[in-house]
N, C-alpha and C positions, 0 to 999 in steps of 0.2 A: 373458198368462201361459201358459207352456207347460204342458200337462198331460202328465205323464210316464206312460208305459205300462210295465208290468212286462215285457211281451213285445213285441218289435218285429214288425210284420207280415212273415210269411215271403214274401208275394207281391211285396214291394217290396225288391229287393236294395240300393237306395240308402239305406234307412233304417238308421241306426246304432243299436244298442242303447244305452240310457241306462245308464251305470255303476251297478252295484248300490248303491254307496255313496251316490250322489245320490238314488236312489229311496228309500233308507232314511232319508236326512235329510229329504226332503220328507214322507214318511209319518210320521216321528216328530214333525215340527213340526205336522203336520195333526191328529194324534190326541191327543198328550199335553198340549200347551199347558202344560208344566210351568213354574211360576213366571211366569205371564203378566203383562205390564204393561198398565196402563190408558192409553189414548190417546184424545184428542178430535180429531175431524177435521171441518173445515168444508167444505161443498159449496156451489157456486153455479153457476148456468147462466142465460145470457140470450140464447141462440141456439137455434133449432129447437124441438123439443118439450121444453120445459124440465123438466117433471115426469117424463117418461119417461127423460130423460137422468140426472136425479138418482137415480131408482130403479135405472137400469142401473149407475151408479157404486157404489151401495150393494151391489147383487148381486155386482159384481166384487170389492169388498172382502171380502165373505163367502166368495167362491170362492178367496181367497188362502190358501195353506197357512200355518198358524201364526197365523191371525187369525180372530176371531169377532166379529161385530157384536152388541152387547149392547143398544143403545138407539138409536132413531131419533126425531129431534125433529119437531114440527110444521113446516109449510112457512111461510116468510115471503116477502113480495114487497117488494123494495127498489129504490130508484133506484141506478143505477151510481155507483160511487165515483170522484171525481176528474175527472168530465167534465161538460160543459154539460147542464143538464136537457133531456130530450127528444131528446138526440142519439143515444141507444142504447135498445134495449128494456130493460124492467125485469128485475131478477134474481129468480129463485126461489132462496132460501137455506135450508139445513138444516144440522144438526149431527148427527153420529153418534158414539157412544161405542163403542170396541172394546176387546177384550182381545187382546193379541198377544205372541208370543215373538220377533217380528222386532225387531232393533235399529232405532233411529230412522232411520239412513241407508237401511236396506232398506225401511222403511215409506215413506220419501220416494220411493225409486225406484219402488215399487209405485204410489204416487199419481200419479207422472209417467207411468207406463205406462198407467194408466187414462185420464189426460188425452189421451194420444196415441191411444189406442184409439177415443176419441170425436172424433178429428180436431180437437183444440183449436187455436184460432187464437192465435198468439203474436206478431202483427205489431207491436203497440204495447203499452206498459206498461199503460195503462188501457183497452185495447181490449175489444171484446165477447168473451165466452168461451163456447164450447160447454159446457165444464165446467171448474171450478176445484176442485182437491182440495188443501186446505191442512192441514198438521198444526198444530193450535192448541196442544196440550200433550201431553207424553209423560211419564207418571208425575209425579214432582216435579222433573224435570230443568230446570235453568236453564243453557243453553249458548249462548255467543256465538261462533258459527262461521259463516264465510262461506257454507258449503254448506247448513247448516240451523241457524237460530237458534231456540232453544226457551226459553220458549214463543214463539208467533208474535209478532214485535215490535210489531204493531199491533192485536192481538186486544183489548187493554184499551180501545181507543177505537172499536170497531166493534160497534154495537148488533145488526147482522145476524149476528154471531157470538155475542154475549153473550145475546141474548134466547132463541134456540132452545136454547142450552146450559143456560140457567137452567131452561127448561121440563123438560128431561130429568133435570137434577140441581140442584135448588134450593140444595143445600149446597156446590156446586162451588167450588173455589179455583183461581184462575189463579196458578201458581207465580211467586213474586216480586212479585205484584201484589195478592193478597188475594182476598176473596170475590167471586164473579161477581155476586152480587146487589147488592153495594155499588157495583161498577164500573158495572153497568147503571143503577142509580139515579142515579149521578153524571152520566152522559151522556144519559140519557133514551131514549125509544123513537121519537123523531120520524123519519119516513121509513121506518119498519119496520112493514109492514102484515101482521098475521096473516092466513093464508088457510085458515080452518077447512074450506072446501069442497074443499081438496086434501089428499091423504093419501099418505104414503110407507109402504111395508110393511117390517116387520122380517123379514129373510130367515128362512125356516123351516129 
């Protein structure tokens, strides 16, 4: 994420000043959060220092203009989805709830930028991930779009999403699918291990 400066350094003639209108837009999004929307974001990592990477992604979300992290779930450890057991390291998973004035597509772009900042590997569909940042739900939107489907099309069948989400919001509803508690009860918690020895911080 580019951090805009109100004044470009005079010592470097190659630095172009950021247009005032852009600075105003960023500042306005950052401080007003007028009519923010609630969004739920799933995080997962199974490469490198997994806990540190998850925390870094949370901090990067908090540093996004027009976005505030409101809740951070406990950490869960899960086996990789869709691959042979033992073929990859286990995942650390968590869910964060945010309030944001960003539209869904901009939130998606921010998530992808965070993934790229952590050098996410995208070599295969079910391959190991340095960090996975997925929008699970955005307000009550139900959208079937090739760029961004809302809610996440597989969230209702993933305990590693539903369990941490239920922890931070027991009354949560998955748009178009119903209560998260009921969805979680239907699929169970097999293969999703709570890690009370690990903790993610809510950004200050």
